[in-house]
C-alpha positions in Angstrom: 0.0 -0.1 0.0 1.2 3.5 -0.9 -0.3 6.6 0.6 0.1 9.8 -1.6 -1.0 13.2 -0.4 -2.0 15.9 -2.9 -1.9 19.7 -1.9 -1.6 22.8 -3.8 -1.7 26.6 -3.7 -0.7 27.5 -0.1 0.1 31.2 -1.1 2.2 31.6 2.0 1.7 34.8 3.9 1.8 37.4 5.0 3.7 39.3 2.5 7.2 40.5 3.7 8.0 44.2 3.6 8.0 45.4 0.1 10.3 48.1 -1.4 8.6 50.5 -3.8 11.0 49.6 -6.5 9.9 45.9 -6.4 6.4 46.9 -7.4 7.3 48.6 -10.6 6.0 45.6 -12.4 3.1 43.2 -12.6 3.8 42.8 -8.9 1.7 45.9 -8.1 -1.4 44.1 -9.2 -0.7 41.1 -7.1 0.2 43.3 -4.1 -3.1 45.1 -4.4 -5.0 41.8 -4.6 -3.3 40.4 -1.6 -4.0 43.4 0.5 -7.6 43.6 -0.7 -8.6 39.9 -0.9 -6.2 37.1 -0.2 -4.6 38.5 3.0 -8.2 37.9 4.5 -9.2 34.7 2.7 -6.0 32.9 3.2 -4.5 32.4 6.6 -1.7 30.2 8.1 -3.9 28.9 10.8 -5.9 26.8 8.3 -2.6 25.8 6.5 -0.9 24.7 9.7 -3.8 22.7 10.7 -3.9 20.9 7.4 -0.2 20.1 7.6 -0.5 18.6 11.1 -3.3 16.4 9.7 -1.2 15.4 6.8 1.6 14.3 9.1 -0.9 12.4 11.3 -1.8 10.3 8.2 1.8 9.3 7.7 1.9 9.4 3.9 4.6 7.8 1.9 4.9 10.9 -0.3 3.5 14.4 -0.8 2.7 16.0 -4.2 2.6 19.8 -4.0 1.2 21.5 -7.2 2.7 24.9 -6.9 1.9 28.6 -5.9 3.9 28.6 -2.8 4.3 32.4 -2.9 2.2 35.3 -4.0 4.3 37.8 -6.0 7.6 36.0 -6.0 9.5 38.5 -3.8 13.0 37.2 -2.7 11.9 37.0 0.9 8.9 35.1 -0.1 11.0 32.5 -1.9 13.4 32.2 1.0 10.5 31.8 3.5 8.9 29.1 1.3 12.1 27.1 1.4 12.0 27.1 5.2 8.4 26.2 5.2 9.0 23.3 2.8 11.5 21.8 5.4 8.6 21.7 7.9 6.3 19.8 5.6 8.7 17.1 4.2 12.1 16.3 3.1 13.2 16.1 -0.5 12.8 12.4 -0.4 9.2 12.6 0.7 7.9 15.7 -1.1 7.7 16.6 -4.8 7.1 20.1 -6.0 6.1 21.5 -9.3 6.0 25.4 -9.6 2.9 27.5 -10.3 2.4 30.8 -12.1 2.8 32.9 -8.9 6.1 31.2 -8.3 7.1 32.6 -11.7 5.3 35.9 -11.4 7.8 38.2 -13.1 10.7 37.4 -15.4 13.6 35.7 -13.5 11.3 34.5 -10.6 11.2 31.0 -11.6 15.0 30.6 -11.8 15.2 32.2 -8.3 12.4 29.6 -7.0 14.2 26.8 -8.7 17.5 27.6 -7.1 15.9 27.7 -3.6 13.7 24.7 -4.0 15.7 22.5 -6.4 15.9 19.5 -4.0 12.2 19.0 -4.3 12.3 19.1 -8.1 15.1 16.8 -8.9 15.0 13.5 -10.7 16.2 10.2 -9.2 19.3 9.0 -10.9 18.9 6.0 -13.3 15.4 6.9 -14.7 16.7 8.0 -18.1 16.3 11.9 -17.7 19.2 14.1 -18.9 20.8 15.7 -15.8 20.3 19.5 -15.7 23.1 21.7 -16.7 23.9 24.9 -14.7 21.3 26.6 -12.6 18.6 27.1 -15.2 15.2 25.3 -14.4 15.0 21.9 -15.8 11.8 19.9 -16.3 10.3 17.4 -16.1 11.7 15.5 -13.2 10.9 11.8 -12.4 10.9 10.1 -9.2 10.3 6.5 -8.2 8.8 5.7 -4.8 8.1 1.9 -4.4 6.1 1.0 -7.4 4.8 4.6 -8.0 6.6 6.8 -10.6 5.9 10.6 -10.2 6.6 12.9 -13.1 6.6 16.6 -12.4 6.1 19.2 -15.1 6.5 22.9 -15.0 3.7 25.0 -16.6 5.0 28.2 -14.8 5.9 31.1 -16.9 6.0 34.8 -16.3 3.1 36.5 -18.1 1.8 39.9 -18.7 -0.6 41.9 -16.5 -4.0 40.2 -15.9 -2.8 37.0 -17.4 -2.2 33.7 -15.5 -1.7 31.2 -18.4 0.5 28.2 -18.2 2.8 26.7 -20.9 4.7 23.4 -21.5 7.7 23.1 -23.7 7.9 20.5 -26.5 11.0 19.1 -24.8 9.0 18.5 -21.6 6.3 16.7 -23.4 8.8 14.5 -25.2 10.5 13.5 -22.0 7.1 13.0 -20.4 6.1 10.5 -23.1 9.4 8.6 -22.6 9.0 8.5 -18.8 5.4 7.2 -19.1 6.6 4.5 -21.5 9.5 3.4 -19.2 7.3 3.4 -16.1 4.6 1.3 -17.7 7.3 -1.2 -18.7 8.3 -1.4 -15.1 4.7 -2.1 -14.1 4.5 1.2 -12.1 1.5 3.3 -11.0 2.1 6.6 -13.0 1.3 10.0 -11.5 1.7 13.2 -13.4 1.8 16.4 -11.6 1.5 20.0 -12.9 0.0 23.4 -11.8 -2.4 24.3 -14.5 -5.4 22.1 -15.4 -4.8 20.1 -18.7 -8.5 19.9 -19.4 -10.2 22.1 -22.0 -12.4 24.8 -20.5 -11.4 23.8 -16.9 -10.8 27.6 -16.1 -11.1 31.0 -17.7 -9.2 31.7 -20.8 -6.7 34.0 -19.2 -5.9 31.3 -16.7 -5.7 28.3 -19.1 -2.9 25.9 -20.0 -1.9 27.1 -23.5 -1.6 24.2 -25.8 -3.1 21.6 -23.4 -4.2 19.5 -26.4 -0.5 18.5 -26.8 -0.4 17.1 -23.1 -3.7 15.3 -23.7 -2.4 13.8 -26.8 0.6 12.3 -24.9 -1.8 10.8 -22.3 -4.0 9.5 -25.0 -1.1 7.7 -26.5 0.9 6.5 -23.4 -1.5 6.7 -20.6 -1.2 7.4 -16.9 -3.0 6.3 -13.9 -3.5 9.7 -12.2 -3.0 13.5 -13.1 -2.8 16.0 -10.2 -2.9 19.8 -10.6 -3.9 23.0 -8.7 -4.5 26.7 -9.9 -8.3 26.8 -9.8 -8.5 26.5 -5.9 -11.4 24.1 -6.4 -12.2 20.5 -5.7 -12.7 18.9 -9.1 -12.6 15.4 -10.6 -12.3 15.3 -14.4 -11.1 12.8 -17.0 -9.0 12.8 -20.1 -8.6 9.9 -22.6 -6.0 7.2 -22.2 -5.2 4.3 -24.4 -7.0 1.9 -22.1 -9.8 4.1 -20.7 -10.3 7.5 -19.0 -7.5 8.9 -16.9 -8.5 10.8 -13.6 -7.6 14.5 -13.4 -7.7 15.7 -9.9 -7.6 19.3 -8.5 -7.7 20.4 -4.8 -8.7 23.7 -3.1 -6.0 26.0 -1.9 -4.2 24.6 1.2 -4.6 28.0 3.0 -8.0 29.2 2.1 -10.3 30.0 5.0 -14.1 29.8 5.4 -14.8 33.2 4.6 -13.6 33.2 1.0 -15.7 32.6 -2.2 -13.6 29.4 -2.9 -13.8 26.1 -0.9 -11.7 26.1 2.3 -8.5 24.4 2.8 -8.4 20.8 1.9 -6.1 18.0 0.7 -6.5 14.7 -1.1 -5.2 11.4 0.3 -4.8 8.5 -2.3 -4.3 5.0 -1.1 -2.7 3.0 -4.0 -2.5 -0.8 -4.0 -1.8 -3.5 -6.4 -5.1 -5.2 -7.3 -4.3 -8.6 -9.2 -2.6 -7.4 -12.4 -3.8 -3.8 -12.1 -4.3 -1.1 -9.5 -6.8 0.0 -6.9 -6.8 3.8 -6.0 -9.1 5.2 -3.3 -9.2 9.0 -2.9 -10.1 10.6 0.4 -10.8 14.3 0.7 -9.7 15.8 4.0 -10.1 19.4 5.1 -12.4 22.1 6.5 -16.2 22.6 6.2 -16.7 24.4 9.4 -14.5 26.0 12.0 -15.8 23.8 14.8 -14.9 20.5 13.1 -11.3 21.3 12.2 -9.7 19.1 9.6 -11.8 16.0 9.0 -12.9 13.4 6.4 -15.2 15.0 3.8 -15.7 12.4 1.0 -14.2 9.3 -0.5 -14.0 8.3 -4.2 -13.0 4.9 -5.8 -10.8 5.8 -8.8 -10.3 2.3 -9.7 -11.7 2.7 -13.0 -11.0 0.4 -16.0 -7.8 2.2 -16.9 -6.3 1.3 -13.6 -7.2 -2.5 -13.9 -5.3 -3.2 -17.0 -2.4 -5.5 -16.8 0.8 -3.7 -16.1 
């Protein structure tokens, strides 16, 4: 049995002190949004309670799908590095960056430098080692009989835009990793920030070229696709070669009860061999009321036909 936690979009706060010169960019819009909205809707108390409950579940691995920070200030990135160390080690936590982690040009490279241990491939899985300090994706990790492939959709965009992008090189390496993992008989998890499903979010927040990702999954398959970005609890599907592939999103890990999006939540997947295939049970845990704290919300059986094919 393998227990995998899925969290996303903690948007760690509060914002550190900001120098006026740092706001001479798209950051001014994010700063205003934080002061007017997110500072009240997203609080560390919900996030801290969620992390305590995650640790109590003793998962084998944690998949964090991006947006650790808000406007990618250097102090935010450094603070997120310290926070990551309280959540899990690089061995037990995998991270893909979100659009807020790449909020302005140069921010993604800064984040990658600080958080790189959580985004590095295991040796021996066939990926070309990164050269220098430039961000390099995808990464691939194998934990037991579970292979996790992390993609980056993070890219600095213009004002009022939050689109994601995946390079052709990433998609080629994704296809290769999915093929290799299937040959090993592994349960394959793909994690990214933006939803790869058409019309899953507004056009200015979409994953540009998401059809290319779906084509890869349609050809090579996967057992589970995890993402964030929308701050909502959704279960969707895309086509795989042997049946539909679940595409799962989770609300922000720090959202409170007063916001217009669902309060803080995480997903816990219990993955087990089932004959020649796989069983995957998803539990949603989080807040619905302040009085109850973090608790069981719902359970879903994702052991659909695509998971029960012979490995």
